[in-house]
N, C-alpha and C positions, 0 to 999 in steps of 0.2 A: 711669514708665510703665506702662499697662496691658498686662498679659502677652498680650493677644490683638490688640493692636495691629498692621495691617499684614494681617490675615488678611480673608477676604471673604464678602460678604453680596449675594446677589441680590436686586434692589428695584426692580419696573419701576415708574416714574412715570406718572401718568394721562395718556392718551391718547382725546380724545373720552369716551365714555361706556364704555370698556372695561374697568372695574375687575372684572367678572369675570373676564376673562382676566387681569388683571394678580394679582388675588388668588390665584388657582391658583398661576400660576407663581411668585409670591412665596413662598406656602408650600411648594411642592415644590423651591424654590430650584435654579431653572434655568428655560431658555425651551421648555418642553415643548408649551405650547399656542398656536396662532395664534388670530384673531377667526374665519378661515373653519373651523378645526375645530371650534369650538363651536356656528357657526352651523349647520354639518352635522348636529350632534347635536340641535340646537334643532329643526330641522325634520324629523328621524327621528320626536323627540316628538311632533311638531305632528301626523306622519300617524298615527302608533298613536292618539294620541288623538281624531282625526278618523274613524279605521275604526271604534273603540268606539263614539263617538257615531253614526256612522251605522246601525250594528247595533243601538243601543237607542233612539235616539230620533229615527233619519230624518233626522240632517242631511244637508242640501244643499250643494253645491258653493259657492254663492253666499253660505254661512254660515262660510265658511273664515276663520279669524281666529287668529294665532298667540298662543299665552299663553307661548311660551319665548324670545322674544327680540322687541323692539320695533323701531320705524322708528331709534332712537338707537342701537342696539346693547348695550342691557341685556339680560342675559340671566337666566332664571330660575333658581330653588335646585333645581329638577330637571335643568338642564343640567349646572351646575356639579358636583352630587352624581354624576351619570352619567358626566362626565368624571373624575372621580376613580375611581370605581369601574374604568371601563375599564383606566385607567393604572396605577393602585396600588392597587387593592382597599381604598380608603378611603371611609370613608363621614363625612357631614357629620350630627352627632347633636345635634337641639335635645330635651334631656332633663334636667329639673331634678335628678333623682337623679345621675346622671353628671357634671352640674358640681358637685353638693354633693360628692361622692366625690374630685373634684378638689381643690377649694378645703381639704377636711379633710388630705388627704395631701401637698400638694403638696410643704412643705417637709422631710417626712419622706422624701420617694421619692429615689432614686438617678437622677440625669436623665442622658440624652444624647441626641445629635440627631436620633435615628431614633424612642425611645420616650417622650420628654419631651410631654406633654398639650401640643396645639397648639388654636389657636382660631380661628375665622373668624366675623367680626362683620358684622352686617348692620342700617342702617337707611335706608329708604326704597330707593334705588336703589343707594347705595352700599356696597360689600363691601372688608374689609382683614382682613389675615392676623396673627395674632400665632404666632411660634415661637421656640424654643429653640434659640440658636446661639452657639457659642464661649462658651459658659459664664453666659448671660444670655439673659432672654428679650427680643426684639425687635418693636417695632410696625412693620408692613412697610405702614403705608398709603400709598396709589401719591398720593395728594395731598399729601404730605410730599417735599421734596427729599432726604432721607436717611432710612433709619431710624432710630428711637429705639429707645434701649437702655431695658429695664424690668427692675430687679434683681427676683430671684425673692421678696424681701421686699413689694415694692411691687406685685408684680402682682395678688394678690387685690383690693386696694384701687382698681386701675385698670379692671379687669373689672367690679367694683361699680358704680362711677361710670360705667361704659359702661351697664349695664343701667337706673341712673337716669335718665340721659340718654335712653333709648328705644331702646337698640340691641339686638338679638337676638344671644345668644352661641351658636355652635355648638362643640362639642366634635369634634375630627377623631378617628376611631376607626380602627385599623389602625397598621402601620409605616410611618413616613414614610421618602422615598429618603434616602440621604447626598445632602449638598449638592453640585452640580457642581464648584464652587471653581474655574472656569476663566475667567478674561476673555477668552479666545478664541472662546467658546460665546457665541453672541447679541450682542447689544450691548453695546460696551464702557461707555458710559452708564449702563447699567443694574447696574454691579457697584460695590458699596460697598466702599470699602477702611476699617476699624475705623481710628479715629483721623485718616484722611484723606478726601478729596471727589474724587473724578473729576469735572473740569470737564467739563459738558455740551456745550460750545461748542467745546471742544478735548480730545476724548477722550482724547489723549495726554499730555495735562498733568495731574499730579495737586497738587489743591490740600491745605493742611491744613484738616480743617473746623473749624468752631466747636463747643464744647461746650455752647452756649447754649440750644439744645432739651432736651438733657438735664435741663440743671439748671432749666429752668422747668418739665417734666414733672415733678421731682421735687418741687418747690417745689408745684405743685399738688395732688399727691398727697397730701404733708404736709397741707394746708389740707382735703382730702377725710379725711384719718382724724380730723382734730379734729371735724368738723363732719357728715359723712355720717348720713343715716338713710335706710332701704331702702324705698323706694316703686315697687315693681315688681309687676306681677300673678303673679309666679311664686308657685308653691307655698309655705308657709309654712317647708318644710324648708330649702329654699336660702334663702329668707331668713335663718333662723337661722344657715346656715353663712357667709352671708355677714356678720354682725354678728358671731359667734366670730372669723373670719378678722380683721374690720377690727379688733375689740378687741385681739387677740393681737399685731396690728402695731403698734398705737397702744404697747402697753405695751412691746414691743421698742424702737421709735423712742424712748420715752422713757428706757430704759435707754440707749441708745448715745448720746443725746444728753447725759447725765448723765456718763457716761464721757468723752466728749470735751470736755465742760466743766471737769472735774478735770484733766485732761491738757493741754489747751490755754488756758483760760480765755477761752474763745468766748462767754460767756455775751450779750454785747451783739450779737456777730455773728448768734447764735441768733435772738435777738429781732429783728432786722433781716429776717431769713430767714424768720420766721414772719409777720410784717408784709406781705413781698412775696407770700407765699404767699396769704393772704388777699384780697389785692387781686387777685392773679391767677385765683382762684377766684371772687371777684365779677364779673370781666368777661366767664366763662366762662359765667354763669348767665342 
C-alpha cells in the first residue's frame, strides 16, 4: 500500500475556458480564486494599460480592447501573475537559467510542499500546474479526471517532453502556502484522495481509482528517455541541462531495470513494457 494513500490533493477539473482559474487554485491547493476575482484583476490591468496608451499614444475610447481576458474567459499571463503576487507574493518566472538550476539540483535538494520547485505550464490558451505533494510531484492538469503522479526521477524527462511539444515552462518563485487539505472547503468533487477517486456524480461516494493513467505516463516517459532529442528555442545551457538530466535518468533507469531483472526475472515483461511505451509514444506524436 502507498504510504500516502488516503491523503488529499486539490484538483479542479476543466470548466469552460477557466483553466487560468484552475491552474492557480490547483497550484495553491485550495479554492482561492473565482473567475470573478480574476476578471476584476484583468479589468484593472486593462484600465492601467489604457491610461498609459492614452497618455503616450492618444488612445480613444473607441479603441478599448482587453488584452487580459477574452470573451471565452481566457486570462493572460499578467492576470495570473498579478493574482499570485497579491495573494501569496509569488511570481511566475520564465528564465532558462532558473530552470537549468532546478534541473541540475532537483534530486539533490531536500523537498517539502512549500519549498519544492513548482511549475506552471502553458501552450496556446491552456494552463496546467505541477506541484510537489505528499512526497511526489503531481501533474494537476484540469483536463484530466484525476491528478497524475510523477516521480522526481521522471520529472525532468516529463518537462523536457513538454518543452519539445511546444509548452512554455514557468517556475514559481516564492514560498507556496500549505495545502488546505480539507474536503469541506470548496467543492467536494475537486478533492482527490490518493489511491481513491471521488465520484463527481455522487460526491458523497468514494471509489477506488484506477492506476492506469500513472502506468501509461511512466511508459511514455520511458520511451521519451530512449528517444528524446532537445528541439527547443531555449538557450544552449538549458538544452545541455535537459540532455544531461535525461541521460542521468536513463542510466538510473537501466540500473533499476537490471536490479529488478536479477531479483524477479522479469526480462520478458520489461520487453513488453518497452514495446507498449514505444507504441504509446508513437500515438502521441
